[in-house]
Structure formats: structure tokens, C-alpha cells
All heavy atoms as an XYZ file, in Angstrom:
968
protein
N     114.569    110.689    114.003
C     113.662    109.587    113.723
C     112.447    109.688    114.640
O     112.581    109.965    115.829
C     114.390    108.261    113.944
C     113.543    107.062    113.734
S     114.556    105.578    113.910
C     113.369    104.399    113.389
N     111.274    109.438    114.064
C     110.038    109.445    114.842
C     110.132    108.387    115.941
O     110.559    107.268    115.693
C     108.888    109.134    113.881
C     107.539    109.293    114.477
C     106.464    109.092    113.410
C     105.130    109.234    114.072
N     104.029    108.931    113.219
N     109.735    108.734    117.159
C     109.896    107.763    118.230
C     108.591    107.191    118.762
O     108.594    106.292    119.579
C     110.738    108.344    119.364
C     110.039    109.194    120.359
C     111.012    109.609    121.448
C     110.263    110.001    122.695
N     111.098    110.405    123.764
N     107.442    107.695    118.324
C     106.183    107.118    118.790
C     105.179    107.098    117.648
O     105.396    107.690    116.593
C     105.639    107.923    119.968
O     105.315    109.226    119.553
N     104.081    106.424    117.884
C     103.083    106.286    116.836
C     103.551    105.276    115.804
O     104.371    104.414    116.086
N     103.044    105.388    114.591
C     103.394    104.447    113.533
C     104.742    104.820    112.934
O     104.923    105.942    112.463
C     102.293    104.412    112.459
C     101.026    103.810    113.082
C     102.722    103.606    111.246
C      99.832    103.789    112.173
N     105.670    103.884    112.955
C     107.015    104.153    112.470
C     107.191    103.823    110.987
O     108.065    104.380    110.340
C     108.041    103.344    113.281
C     108.099    103.689    114.774
C     109.105    102.788    115.468
C     108.454    105.140    114.989
N     106.392    102.916    110.448
C     106.524    102.547    109.042
C     106.240    103.778    108.182
O     105.141    104.318    108.185
C     105.555    101.413    108.710
C     105.648    100.974    107.276
O     105.282    101.720    106.373
N     106.126     99.768    107.061
N     107.237    104.242    107.450
C     107.100    105.500    106.717
C     106.043    105.436    105.620
O     105.372    106.419    105.345
C     108.444    105.967    106.160
C     109.002    105.111    105.063
C     110.389    105.591    104.615
N     110.972    104.704    103.651
C     110.899    104.883    102.336
N     110.300    105.937    101.849
N     111.435    104.015    101.521
N     105.882    104.279    105.008
C     104.878    104.143    103.952
C     103.469    104.249    104.542
O     102.611    104.937    103.985
C     105.043    102.822    103.208
C     106.388    102.669    102.575
N     106.782    103.409    101.483
C     107.437    101.885    102.891
C     108.013    103.079    101.152
N     108.442    102.161    101.997
N     103.259    103.589    105.667
C     101.941    103.621    106.308
C     101.657    104.998    106.891
O     100.581    105.547    106.703
C     101.850    102.543    107.387
C     100.510    102.417    108.091
C      99.367    102.235    107.094
C     100.547    101.268    109.077
N     102.629    105.572    107.556
C     102.459    106.901    108.140
C     102.118    107.938    107.071
O     101.208    108.751    107.223
C     103.738    107.291    108.886
O     103.556    108.464    109.608
N     102.826    107.885    105.946
C     102.565    108.821    104.847
C     101.205    108.610    104.220
O     100.491    109.564    103.907
N     100.815    107.344    104.021
C      99.511    107.048    103.426
C      98.378    107.508    104.333
O      97.378    108.049    103.861
C      99.394    105.549    103.140
N      98.511    107.323    105.638
C      97.483    107.769    106.579
C      97.328    109.285    106.558
O      96.219    109.809    106.652
C      97.815    107.303    108.001
C      97.751    105.805    108.253
C      98.215    105.494    109.665
C      96.354    105.256    108.002
N      98.450    109.991    106.397
C      98.413    111.460    106.390
C      97.658    112.002    105.178
O      97.171    113.133    105.208
C      99.835    112.018    106.412
N      97.534    111.217    104.128
C      96.860    111.669    102.911
C      95.364    111.348    102.885
O      94.673    111.744    101.957
C      97.532    111.046    101.690
C      98.951    111.519    101.515
C      99.615    110.847    100.326
O      98.962    110.396     99.412
N     100.932    110.798    100.365
N      94.859    110.639    103.888
C      93.451    110.243    103.891
C      92.543    111.411    104.236
O      92.900    112.297    104.999
C      93.222    109.112    104.900
C      93.907    107.794    104.581
C      93.767    106.844    105.754
C      93.339    107.183    103.314
N      91.345    111.375    103.670
C      90.347    112.400    103.943
C      89.036    111.780    104.390
O      88.868    110.557    104.412
N      88.103    112.637    104.726
C      86.791    112.229    105.199
C      86.122    111.297    104.192
O      86.105    111.575    103.000
C      85.940    113.483    105.428
C      84.613    113.205    106.026
N      83.495    113.869    105.640
C      84.218    112.328    106.968
C      82.459    113.437    106.325
N      82.871    112.493    107.143
N      85.612    110.201    104.670
C      84.909    109.129    103.945
C      85.826    108.191    103.151
O      85.333    107.221    102.580
C      83.771    109.639    103.016
O      84.315    110.261    101.868
C      82.813    110.563    103.750
N      87.132    108.447    103.088
C      88.029    107.498    102.424
C      87.967    106.154    103.151
O      87.786    106.099    104.370
C      89.475    107.999    102.432
C      89.739    109.064    101.391
O      88.937    109.190    100.436
O      90.756    109.768    101.518
N      88.115    105.072    102.391
C      88.106    103.727    102.967
C      89.529    103.214    103.150
O      90.367    103.356    102.263
C      87.372    102.748    102.052
C      85.856    102.784    102.051
C      85.311    101.731    101.086
C      85.286    102.573    103.428
N      89.749    102.594    104.306
C      90.996    101.904    104.614
C      90.619    100.462    104.909
O      89.783    100.213    105.780
C      91.702    102.503    105.844
C      92.945    101.704    106.198
C      92.023    103.958    105.634
N      91.202     99.517    104.196
C      90.943     98.108    104.451
C      92.147     97.534    105.174
O      93.285     97.679    104.720
C      90.664     97.338    103.141
C      90.587     95.837    103.397
C      89.376     97.841    102.503
N      91.883     96.902    106.308
C      92.911     96.181    107.053
C      92.596     94.710    106.824
O      91.477     94.261    107.095
C      92.870     96.522    108.557
C      94.009     95.826    109.290
C      92.917     98.026    108.772
N      93.573     93.957    106.293
C      93.251     92.598    105.872
C      94.310     91.579    106.274
O      95.432     91.931    106.623
C      93.033     92.560    104.363
S      94.492     92.914    103.375
N      93.893     90.332    106.158
C      94.809     89.220    106.396
C      95.556     88.892    105.109
O      95.351     89.548    104.082
C      94.047     88.003    106.926
C      93.026     87.440    105.939
O      92.936     87.930    104.795
O      92.317     86.495    106.315
N      96.397     87.886    105.158
C      97.207     87.565    103.990
C      96.417     86.881    102.885
O      96.916     86.729    101.780
C      98.451     86.722    104.364
C      98.053     85.416    105.050
C      99.407     87.515    105.214
C      99.225     84.499    105.360
N      95.154     86.511    103.161
C      94.372     85.799    102.160
C      93.426     86.654    101.344
O      92.909     86.188    100.327
N      93.152     87.883    101.762
C      92.188     88.708    101.032
C      92.789     89.157     99.704
O      93.886     89.719     99.679
C      91.784     89.932    101.854
C      90.658     90.769    101.242
C      89.321     90.041    101.354
C      90.564     92.128    101.932
N      92.087     88.928     98.594
C      92.600     89.404     97.305
C      92.664     90.932     97.291
O      91.708     91.592     97.672
C      91.568     88.896     96.288
C      90.702     87.931     97.012
C      90.819     88.227     98.462
N      93.781     91.471     96.880
C      93.953     92.923     96.841
C      93.889     93.370     95.385
O      94.715     92.968     94.572
C      95.286     93.339     97.488
C      95.309     92.900     98.959
C      95.478     94.854     97.382
C      96.627     93.127     99.656
N      92.906     94.205     95.058
C      92.752     94.648     93.674
C      93.780     95.705     93.286
O      94.418     96.313     94.147
C      91.343     95.248     93.662
C      91.152     95.741     95.058
C      91.891     94.770     95.937
N      93.921     95.925     91.987
C      94.735     97.039     91.489
C      94.035     98.334     91.866
O      92.813     98.388     91.868
C      94.849     96.955     89.969
C      95.602     95.759     89.465
C      97.106     95.965     89.554
O      97.603     97.081     89.457
N      97.834     94.890     89.737
N      94.767     99.349     92.171
C      94.158    100.655     92.430
C      94.558    101.275     93.745
O      95.236    102.292     93.765
N      94.122    100.687     94.879
C      94.457    101.331     96.140
C      95.950    101.279     96.441
O      96.654    100.385     95.960
C      93.686    100.541     97.198
C      93.018     99.421     96.529
C      93.305     99.498     95.066
N      96.408    102.239     97.233
C      97.755    102.155     97.784
C      97.781    100.952     98.716
O      96.852    100.751     99.496
C      98.090    103.431     98.572
O      98.042    104.538     97.685
C      99.453    103.346     99.237
N      98.826    100.144     98.633
C      98.943     98.960     99.489
C     100.190     99.101    100.342
O     101.282     99.355     99.831
C      99.026     97.662     98.648
C      99.213     96.452     99.558
C      97.799     97.507     97.779
N     100.006     98.946    101.647
C     101.139     98.875    102.563
C     101.109     97.467    103.146
O     100.201     97.107    103.892
C     101.062     99.940    103.675
C     102.221     99.767    104.645
C     101.056    101.343    103.087
N     102.066     96.665    102.744
C     102.133     95.271    103.152
C     103.064     95.154    104.351
O     104.277     95.316    104.220
C     102.634     94.429    101.978
C     102.488     92.942    102.225
O     102.327     92.534    103.395
O     102.543     92.188    101.244
N     102.486     94.895    105.506
C     103.269     94.782    106.741
C     103.617     93.333    107.064
O     104.343     93.084    108.029
C     102.491     95.383    107.917
C     102.100     96.851    107.789
C     101.259     97.272    108.989
C     103.329     97.735    107.654
N     103.088     92.377    106.278
C     103.285     90.967    106.581
C     104.772     90.620    106.598
O     105.494     90.891    105.649
C     102.543     90.099    105.570
N     105.206     90.012    107.683
C     106.592     89.597    107.845
C     106.684     88.075    107.745
O     107.542     87.535    107.082
C     107.119     90.093    109.190
C     108.513     89.643    109.505
C     109.591     90.078    108.755
C     108.736     88.771    110.550
C     110.878     89.645    109.045
C     110.018     88.338    110.846
C     111.086     88.768    110.094
N     105.795     87.418    108.463
C     105.632     85.966    108.380
C     104.226     85.678    108.882
O     103.578     86.559    109.421
C     106.689     85.204    109.166
C     106.700     85.454    110.651
C     107.614     84.518    111.412
N     108.948     84.518    110.868
C     110.052     84.441    111.570
N     109.993     84.378    112.873
N     111.224     84.432    110.990
N     103.755     84.461    108.698
C     102.387     84.122    109.105
C     102.149     84.527    110.565
O     102.887     84.117    111.461
C     102.126     82.639    108.906
N     101.171     85.395    110.755
C     100.810     85.838    112.103
C     101.530     87.076    112.580
O     101.196     87.633    113.622
N     102.516     87.553    111.851
C     103.315     88.704    112.279
C     103.304     89.772    111.193
O     103.742     89.501    110.074
C     104.775     88.282    112.577
C     105.613     89.482    113.016
C     104.811     87.190    113.629
N     102.851     90.978    111.489
C     102.132     91.377    112.687
C     100.697     90.865    112.647
O     100.137     90.629    111.578
C     102.165     92.902    112.643
C     102.183     93.232    111.191
C     102.956     92.115    110.534
N     100.128     90.734    113.822
C      98.767     90.226    113.900
C      97.766     91.301    113.466
O      98.052     92.502    113.495
C      98.445     89.784    115.330
O      98.278     90.925    116.174
N      96.600     90.843    113.084
C      95.509     91.739    112.721
C      95.181     92.655    113.902
O      94.996     93.858    113.740
C      94.285     90.903    112.315
C      93.085     91.705    111.939
C      92.985     92.299    110.695
C      92.032     91.852    112.824
C      91.871     93.036    110.327
C      90.912     92.578    112.476
C      90.831     93.175    111.227
N      95.123     92.083    115.109
C      94.790     92.861    116.315
C      95.801     93.968    116.563
O      95.422     95.103    116.876
C      94.700     91.937    117.530
N      97.091     93.670    116.419
C      98.130     94.693    116.635
C      97.998     95.836    115.637
O      98.060     97.012    116.007
C      99.522     94.082    116.501
C      99.896     93.132    117.601
C     101.163     92.353    117.279
O     101.375     91.947    116.118
O     101.947     92.143    118.228
N      97.811     95.494    114.375
C      97.733     96.516    113.336
C      96.460     97.343    113.504
O      96.496     98.571    113.449
C      97.820     95.880    111.936
C      97.562     96.913    110.853
C      99.181     95.221    111.742
N      95.339     96.667    113.739
C      94.076     97.385    113.894
C      94.126     98.335    115.088
O      93.722     99.500    114.980
C      92.922     96.395    114.049
C      91.547     97.034    114.144
C      91.180     97.748    112.855
C      90.501     95.985    114.496
N      94.642     97.861    116.195
C      94.728     98.703    117.394
C      95.602     99.924    117.138
O      95.248    101.042    117.514
C      95.255     97.881    118.589
O      94.335     96.807    118.827
C      95.380     98.724    119.837
N      96.720     99.743    116.462
C      97.587    100.876    116.132
C      96.913    101.863    115.202
O      97.029    103.084    115.375
N      96.195    101.363    114.201
C      95.514    102.256    113.259
C      94.393    103.038    113.926
O      94.204    104.231    113.650
C      94.955    101.464    112.078
C      95.975    100.993    111.067
C      95.320    100.101    110.029
C      96.656    102.167    110.389
N      93.658    102.391    114.811
C      92.562    103.068    115.500
C      93.082    104.218    116.365
O      92.409    105.229    116.536
C      91.724    102.055    116.319
C      90.760    102.737    117.251
C      90.980    101.124    115.376
N      94.307    104.087    116.862
C      94.922    105.175    117.634
C      95.284    106.353    116.736
O      95.377    107.483    117.196
C      96.172    104.667    118.360
C      95.867    103.691    119.473
C      97.110    103.036    120.038
O      98.240    103.332    119.581
O      96.952    102.190    120.941
N      95.494    106.103    115.453
C      95.935    107.136    114.517
C      94.798    107.743    113.691
O      94.941    108.841    113.174
C      96.972    106.546    113.546
C      98.225    106.015    114.194
C      99.226    107.105    114.557
O      99.292    108.108    113.841
O      99.921    106.920    115.560
N      93.711    107.012    113.518
C      92.628    107.428    112.631
C      91.357    107.798    113.380
O      91.076    107.221    114.435
C      92.237    106.271    111.694
C      93.137    105.914    110.539
C      92.581    104.667    109.836
C      93.235    107.054    109.552
N      90.595    108.674    112.797
C      89.223    108.909    113.238
C      88.364    108.022    112.344
O      88.392    108.161    111.119
C      88.854    110.382    113.048
C      87.533    110.759    113.625
C      87.509    110.698    115.142
O      88.517    111.030    115.803
O      86.450    110.305    115.669
N      87.643    107.107    112.932
C      86.849    106.156    112.165
C      85.372    106.423    112.419
O      84.932    106.459    113.565
C      87.193    104.693    112.554
C      86.320    103.700    111.806
C      88.663    104.416    112.298
N      84.599    106.618    111.343
C      83.173    106.867    111.524
C      82.313    105.652    111.183
O      81.112    105.670    111.411
C      82.720    108.087    110.739
C      82.696    107.959    109.245
C      82.190    109.232    108.576
O      82.401    110.329    109.111
O      81.579    109.110    107.506
N      82.916    104.606    110.665
C      82.172    103.393    110.378
C      83.097    102.264    110.017
O      84.213    102.485    109.547
N      82.635    101.036    110.251
C      83.445     99.854    109.958
C      82.548     98.758    109.398
O      81.412     98.590    109.845
C      84.151     99.370    111.216
N      83.087     98.033    108.423
C      82.355     96.950    107.763
C      83.250     95.709    107.732
O      84.416     95.798    107.343
C      81.980     97.334    106.305
C      81.209     96.203    105.629
C      81.207     98.638    106.267
N      82.675     94.576    108.132
C      83.402     93.302    108.097
C      82.517     92.247    107.446
O      81.315     92.455    107.257
C      83.802     92.875    109.507
N      83.104     91.115    107.143
C      82.357     90.002    106.547
C      81.504     89.316    107.608
O      81.988     89.008    108.704
C      83.310     89.010    105.909
N      80.257     89.053    107.277
C      79.351     88.372    108.204
C      79.883     86.993    108.594
O      79.635     86.516    109.707
C      77.965     88.251    107.572
N      80.654     86.383    107.723
C      81.197     85.048    107.974
C      82.148     85.020    109.175
O      82.422     83.957    109.730
C      81.927     84.533    106.725
C      81.008     84.241    105.556
C      80.693     85.444    104.664
O      80.939     86.600    105.066
O      80.196     85.227    103.549
N      82.638     86.188    109.596
C      83.548     86.251    110.742
C      82.879     85.694    112.007
O      83.542     85.134    112.865
C      84.083     87.691    110.967
C      83.025     88.615    111.547
C      85.325     87.688    111.845
N      81.561     85.849    112.113
C      80.840     85.367    113.305
C      81.074     83.883    113.546
O      81.335     83.468    114.674
C      79.342     85.619    113.161
C      78.971     87.027    113.407
C      77.574     87.098    113.983
N      77.460     88.380    114.657
C      76.499     89.236    114.424
N      75.552     88.948    113.557
N      76.467     90.370    115.079
N      80.954     83.088    112.507
C      81.104     81.632    112.647
C      82.566     81.192    112.561
O      83.001     80.348    113.325
C      80.311     80.914    111.545
C      78.816     81.109    111.643
C      78.241     80.498    112.912
O      78.631     79.408    113.323
N      77.331     81.211    113.545
N      83.310     81.776    111.630
C      84.647     81.279    111.324
C      85.746     81.836    112.226
O      86.793     81.219    112.362
C      84.995     81.585    109.861
N      85.514     83.011    112.831
C      86.573     83.641    113.617
C      85.954     84.530    114.705
O      86.075     85.749    114.670
C      87.466     84.466    112.673
C      88.778     84.883    113.296
O      88.942     84.818    114.501
N      89.700     85.336    112.472
N      85.279     83.916    115.702
C      84.598     84.696    116.737
C      85.534     85.610    117.543
O      85.116     86.669    118.014
C      83.922     83.655    117.623
C      84.379     82.325    117.161
C      85.083     82.487    115.854
N      86.811     85.231    117.660
C      87.786     86.087    118.347
C      87.946     87.417    117.617
O      87.997     88.488    118.226
C      89.139     85.374    118.394
C      89.755     85.279    119.753
C      91.052     84.488    119.663
O      92.048     85.010    119.116
O      91.050     83.346    120.157
N      88.025     87.343    116.311
C      88.159     88.545    115.494
C      86.884     89.380    115.563
O      86.936     90.603    115.657
C      88.488     88.173    114.053
S      88.778     89.601    112.989
N      85.734     88.710    115.540
C      84.476     89.448    115.653
C      84.426     90.220    116.975
O      84.044     91.394    117.004
C      83.272     88.519    115.558
C      81.971     89.312    115.645
C      80.755     88.486    115.989
O      80.888     87.319    116.404
O      79.653     89.047    115.860
N      84.844     89.588    118.061
C      84.848     90.250    119.366
C      85.783     91.458    119.360
O      85.455     92.522    119.899
C      85.251     89.261    120.463
N      86.948     91.316    118.728
C      87.889     92.426    118.616
C      87.257     93.581    117.844
O      87.313     94.745    118.276
C      89.169     91.970    117.910
C      90.162     93.067    117.542
C      90.839     93.613    118.794
C      91.180     92.548    116.549
N      86.649     93.275    116.706
C      86.022     94.313    115.886
C      84.875     94.993    116.628
O      84.757     96.220    116.618
C      85.534     93.715    114.558
C      86.636     93.256    113.612
C      86.043     92.452    112.458
C      87.433     94.440    113.092
N      84.040     94.213    117.285
C      82.915     94.782    118.059
C      83.420     95.661    119.196
O      82.798     96.672    119.515
C      82.020     93.669    118.607
C      81.239     92.917    117.562
C      79.999     93.651    117.070
O      79.664     94.723    117.595
O      79.371     93.128    116.129
N      84.550     95.313    119.798
C      85.086     96.123    120.896
C      85.572     97.489    120.395
O      85.470     98.489    121.098
C      86.211     95.392    121.631
O      87.399     95.351    120.865
N      86.098     97.530    119.187
C      86.553     98.794    118.604
C      85.419     99.573    117.944
O      85.433    100.805    117.937
C      87.647     98.551    117.555
C      88.993     98.267    118.121
N      89.723     99.185    118.844
C      89.757     97.150    118.056
C      90.876     98.651    119.206
N      90.921     97.421    118.746
N      84.458     98.844    117.361
C      83.407     99.473    116.548
C      82.039     98.919    116.936
O      81.535     97.985    116.295
C      83.671     99.221    115.056
C      85.102     99.436    114.656
C      85.916     98.373    114.311
C      85.650    100.715    114.638
C      87.244     98.564    113.957
C      86.980    100.914    114.301
C      87.773     99.839    113.950
N      81.413     99.491    117.970
C      80.117     98.983    118.433
C      79.036     98.950    117.347
O      78.162     98.102    117.375
C      79.731     99.940    119.559
C      81.018    100.544    120.006
C      81.910    100.578    118.801
N      79.100     99.814    116.359
C      78.117     99.822    115.276
C      78.601     99.050    114.056
O      78.183     99.350    112.931
N      79.446     98.055    114.247
C      80.035     97.289    113.148
C      78.946     96.770    112.210
O      77.984     96.151    112.636
C      80.833     96.110    113.706
C      81.499     95.185    112.697
C      82.629     95.906    111.965
C      82.023     93.932    113.395
N      79.135     97.037    110.917
C      78.222     96.527    109.898
C      78.801     95.226    109.345
O      79.987     95.159    109.035
C      78.089     97.551    108.771
C      77.152     97.138    107.667
C      77.097     98.150    106.528
O      77.630     99.263    106.667
O      76.517     97.795    105.489
N      77.957     94.200    109.246
C      78.380     92.919    108.692
C      77.699     92.702    107.346
O      76.488     92.874    107.225
C      78.042     91.779    109.653
C      78.779     91.817    110.997
C      78.266     90.718    111.917
C      80.281     91.697    110.804
N      78.500     92.350    106.346
C      78.002     92.100    104.988
C      78.603     90.782    104.508
O      79.603     90.307    105.060
C      78.393     93.251    104.019
C      77.805     94.577    104.473
C      79.908     93.363    103.867
N      78.032     90.173    103.461
C      78.666     88.966    102.918
C      80.102     89.259    102.469
O      80.417     90.374    102.043
C      77.776     88.617    101.714
C      76.458     89.249    102.029
C      76.785     90.511    102.790
N      80.944     88.247    102.577
C      82.362     88.402    102.246
C      82.561     88.944    100.828
O      83.461     89.763    100.596
C      83.083     87.068    102.413
C      84.555     87.139    102.219
N      85.375     87.937    102.982
C      85.370     86.509    101.338
C      86.623     87.798    102.580
N      86.644     86.926    101.577
N      81.727     88.528     99.903
C      81.842     89.027     98.526
C      81.623     90.541     98.471
O      82.256     91.235     97.679
C      80.872     88.299     97.593
C      81.257     86.851     97.333
C      82.658     86.684     96.747
O      83.019     87.434     95.816
O      83.394     85.800     97.226
N      80.730     91.066     99.295
C      80.498     92.519     99.358
C      81.726     93.234     99.929
O      82.087     94.321     99.473
C      79.264     92.845    100.204
C      77.964     92.467     99.555
C      77.717     93.239     98.257
O      77.913     94.465     98.231
O      77.321     92.589     97.268
N      82.350     92.625    100.935
C      83.559     93.226    101.506
C      84.662     93.288    100.450
O      85.376     94.284    100.344
C      84.032     92.453    102.736
C      85.242     93.052    103.442
C      84.904     94.401    104.062
C      85.782     92.119    104.489
N      84.782     92.248     99.637
C      85.793     92.261     98.572
C      85.503     93.374     97.565
O      86.431     94.026     97.081
C      85.870     90.898     97.887
C      86.509     89.831     98.776
C      86.959     88.601     98.034
C      85.863     87.755     97.538
N      86.312     86.454     96.997
N      84.233     93.633     97.281
C      83.869     94.743     96.387
C      84.252     96.086     97.018
O      84.731     96.991     96.336
C      82.383     94.723     96.060
C      81.988     93.601     95.134
C      80.492     93.592     94.897
C      80.084     92.365     94.106
N      78.622     92.240     94.000
N      84.020     96.224     98.324
C      84.416     97.455     99.023
C      85.919     97.682     98.934
O      86.374     98.821     98.846
C      84.020     97.389    100.500
C      82.643     97.839    100.886
C      82.421     97.650    102.386
C      82.388     99.279    100.492
N      86.683     96.602     98.956
C      88.140     96.706     98.880
C      88.565     97.406     97.592
O      89.536     98.154     97.573
C      88.782     95.310     98.996
O      88.374     94.729    100.238
C      90.291     95.373     98.970
N      87.809     97.210     96.520
C      88.117     97.883     95.252
C      87.962     99.399     95.358
O      88.551    100.135     94.586
C      87.215     97.355     94.130
C      87.530     95.950     93.734
C      86.695     95.516     92.528
N      86.413     94.106     92.669
C      85.205     93.562     92.621
N      84.153     94.295     92.398
N      85.063     92.277     92.770
N      87.141     99.859     96.297
C      86.900    101.289     96.477
C      87.845    101.922     97.498
O      87.809    103.127     97.713
C      85.458    101.529     96.938
C      84.418    101.026     95.977
C      83.032    101.044     96.598
O      82.758    101.805     97.516
N      82.150    100.201     96.109
N      88.674    101.106     98.122
C      89.559    101.607     99.185
C      90.623    102.537     98.622
O      91.085    102.389     97.500
C      90.226    100.440     99.907
N      90.988    103.487     99.414
C      92.118    104.363     99.074
C      93.420    103.735     99.559
O      94.479    103.942     98.978
C      91.889    105.723     99.747
C      92.996    106.702     99.564
C      92.530    107.944     98.842
N      93.652    108.794     98.527
C      93.873    109.966     99.067
N      93.021    110.486     99.925
N      94.925    110.653     98.714
N      93.320    102.950    100.652
C      94.488    102.331    101.259
C      94.133    100.926    101.726
O      93.076    100.719    102.317
C      94.957    103.167    102.465
C      96.050    102.596    103.356
C      97.365    102.434    102.594
C      96.249    103.492    104.576
N      95.015     99.966    101.460
C      94.890     98.609    101.979
C      96.133     98.323    102.809
O      97.258     98.517    102.340
C      94.762     97.565    100.845
C      94.776     96.149    101.414
C      93.497     97.805    100.036
N      95.911     97.883    104.047
C      97.011     97.538    104.945
C      96.948     96.025    105.169
O      95.976     95.518    105.735
C      96.912     98.288    106.287
C      98.088     97.922    107.188
C      96.839     99.794    106.062
N      97.955     95.338    104.702
C      97.988     93.874    104.793
C      98.795     93.455    106.014
O      99.950     93.851    106.179
C      98.609     93.293    103.522
C      98.569     91.788    103.453
C      99.014     91.361    102.040
N      99.116     89.932    101.940
C     100.266     89.260    101.942
N     101.418     89.896    102.020
N     100.268     87.958    101.838
N      98.175     92.658    106.854
C      98.827     92.151    108.058
C      99.354     90.748    107.779
O      99.115     90.180    106.720
C      97.834     92.095    109.239
O      96.898     91.026    109.014
C      97.097     93.412    109.403
N     100.014     90.160    108.752
C     100.491     88.789    108.622
C      99.483     87.769    109.123
O      99.794     86.583    109.198
N      98.282     88.234    109.474
C      97.253     87.339    110.015
C      96.939     86.232    109.016
O      96.860     86.482    107.813
C      95.981     88.120    110.319
C      94.995     87.363    111.170
C      95.481     87.140    112.585
O      95.887     88.114    113.245
O      95.459     85.985    113.037
N      96.746     85.031    109.528
C      96.447     83.896    108.665
C      95.226     83.140    109.194
O      95.176     81.931    109.145
C      97.665     82.976    108.585
N      94.257     83.888    109.726
C      93.007     83.279    110.204
C      91.855     83.810    109.358
O      91.912     84.929    108.870
C      92.793     83.581    111.682
C      93.852     82.902    112.544
C      93.647     83.074    114.022
N      93.417     84.456    114.361
C      92.587     84.843    115.320
N      91.912     83.969    116.024
N      92.426     86.115    115.591
N      90.802     83.025    109.195
C      89.725     83.410    108.281
C      89.017     84.717    108.668
O      88.753     84.959    109.843
C      88.740     82.241    108.341
C      89.245     81.278    109.341
C      90.557     81.755    109.853
N      88.746     85.502    107.656
C      87.918     86.710    107.753
C      88.465     87.765    108.708
O      87.718     88.559    109.260
C      86.466     86.350    108.093
C      85.904     85.369    107.113
C      85.741     84.029    107.454
C      85.587     85.774    105.827
C      85.258     83.120    106.532
C      85.098     84.869    104.897
C      84.934     83.546    105.255
O      84.457     82.649    104.334
N      89.780     87.819    108.883
C      90.407     88.881    109.679
C      90.605     90.077    108.755
O      91.722     90.397    108.338
C      91.718     88.400    110.287
N      89.480     90.713    108.408
C      89.465     91.830    107.464
C      88.406     92.825    107.906
O      87.362     92.446    108.426
C      89.083     91.352    106.047
C      89.873     90.148    105.593
O      91.082     90.221    105.479
N      89.191     89.038    105.344
N      88.681     94.106    107.669
C      87.684     95.134    107.974
C      87.930     96.352    107.084
O      89.079     96.673    106.765
C      87.720     95.535    109.469
C      89.021     96.225    109.850
C      86.515     96.373    109.851
N      86.845     96.982    106.671
C      86.933     98.239    105.926
C      86.536     99.357    106.877
O      85.475     99.294    107.523
C      85.993     98.212    104.724
N      87.398    100.352    107.007
C      87.180    101.481    107.903
C      86.885    102.723    107.088
O      87.618    103.031    106.160
C      88.415    101.719    108.770
C      88.974    100.517    109.514
C      90.271    100.894    110.215
C      87.947     99.978    110.491
N      85.822    103.434    107.431
C      85.502    104.690    106.765
C      86.024    105.831    107.634
O      85.668    105.949    108.804
C      83.988    104.830    106.539
C      83.609    105.989    105.661
C      82.139    106.033    105.301
N      81.230    105.873    106.443
C      80.609    104.738    106.783
N      80.801    103.633    106.105
N      79.812    104.710    107.818
N      86.896    106.637    107.049
C      87.531    107.712    107.795
C      86.518    108.793    108.176
O      85.630    109.140    107.395
C      88.643    108.367    106.964
S      90.028    107.282    106.663
N      86.689    109.312    109.353
C      85.876    110.416    109.823
C      86.710    111.655    109.970
O      87.846    111.734    109.465
N      86.152    112.631    110.646
C      86.882    113.874    110.948
C      86.906    114.031    112.463
O      85.966    113.615    113.143
C      86.236    115.103    110.274
C      86.445    115.062    108.770
C      84.766    115.215    110.584
N      87.960    114.628    113.011
C      88.116    114.686    114.467
C      87.323    115.792    115.157
O      87.708    116.253    116.211
C      89.628    114.879    114.648
C      90.060    115.581    113.409
C      89.153    115.085    112.317
N      86.249    116.250    114.560
C      85.425    117.277    115.225
C      83.961    116.960    115.059
O      83.570    116.125    114.293
C      85.726    118.679    114.697
C      85.661    118.815    113.217
C      84.450    119.018    112.572
C      86.815    118.733    112.430
C      84.391    119.152    111.194
C      86.760    118.866    111.053
C      85.546    119.075    110.439
């Protein structure tokens, strides 16, 4: 059995299949998830696992070349905005409706147990060189 890194076999396998420029959306329990992308639902109960825990784990596993979040996060969830800015200094903010459109283009959606507004981000995969 794998003893470090991401242990969830569905998430680990989905991450291994990602390529350059593929989108990964990390979202809360409220973001509508469209048909199409692979979905790994990690939600156990409200708040578990948290958006911060999942995002931090994914950032350790992925090369990220860009990140997009909803502009509404600034007013509605400043804690989440600070977390996103700490991971992604060039964070792009767009209206929430635009983020939902990006979700339709995602290759992978990872649903957390977060239940706070706008705890969502789209990550564009990079390459490690």
C-alpha cells in the first residue's frame, strides 16, 4: 500500500493522467458539477476534508502554471482568497459565472467537503521543466 502522498486511488490515478494545460477544478460542495469531467468526490461531511487541506495536497502533487478563482471570493470569503494568493501569486479573478463555464472544460473536478462561499479554483496544469 502506498504510504505517502495522495492515498485516494481515484484521485491518484486521475492526477497521473493529466497533461500540460489540462484544467483541474477544486471545489466546495456547492459548485455545480457539469457532465463530462472526471469527478473525485472527497466530501465526507460538511467541512471534511477542507478546501485548504485538499488544495495544499494537490499543489504538492501537481505542477500548476495558472489558477483562476471567482472574484466574489474577495468579499465573501477573504480567508480563502488569502489561501489562494499564498499558493498562486498570479491568481486570476473572474466572475463566478465565468468560473462555472471553466468547470465545463475541466478534465478533473475534485470536490471537497468545504461549505463556505466561493471556495473554488481552476488550476491549469504545467510541466515540471
